[in-house]
Phi, psi and omega in degrees: 000047180298141178085358180288130180285129177212153178283135177267328176207146176231134176205156177284126178227111182059239184256031183199185181253121175262130178236128171262124186261157183295343178266009177092353180276144174240130178240153173230122181244124179299144178304320181301320179295316179298315182295319181296334182254027179306129184273005182292161184300317183292321178291320178298317178295318180297319179293335181284341180279155173295148180301141178260107182292346182253012180298132179257130178292142176288159177303325178297317180295319180295313182295327183291326182068223180294142181297132177219140176282144173253343176201151177216119184236140175291146174242102186058219178247016188239350186200173176226138176259127180250131172259126186259160180293349176269006178094350182286133182212024183258000181277125174247115186264108176298150181306318181299323180289322176300318179295315181299313180295324177295318179290325179290338182275357182292000000 
């Protein structure tokens, strides 16, 4: 698999995730951007709906405040699962999506 893009290191830097990539590029993606772009089915479905101006935050969401990861685990060699401080933990972020979000955050 020569030429395959992969993260060499991931670390928390300030308010985001810094990734050093195998092609020499380093990206930093804010936690808020990662949480807002969660790829799980329920979040994807929620984003497809029109915004609800009367949506009430759950007590967990209020207590959590700004999105912060509480855990980040590799899923095979192709993705990372992030557990968030609001209790959400079903999003699996493919490596390609992490790179895309990092580049969009520049």
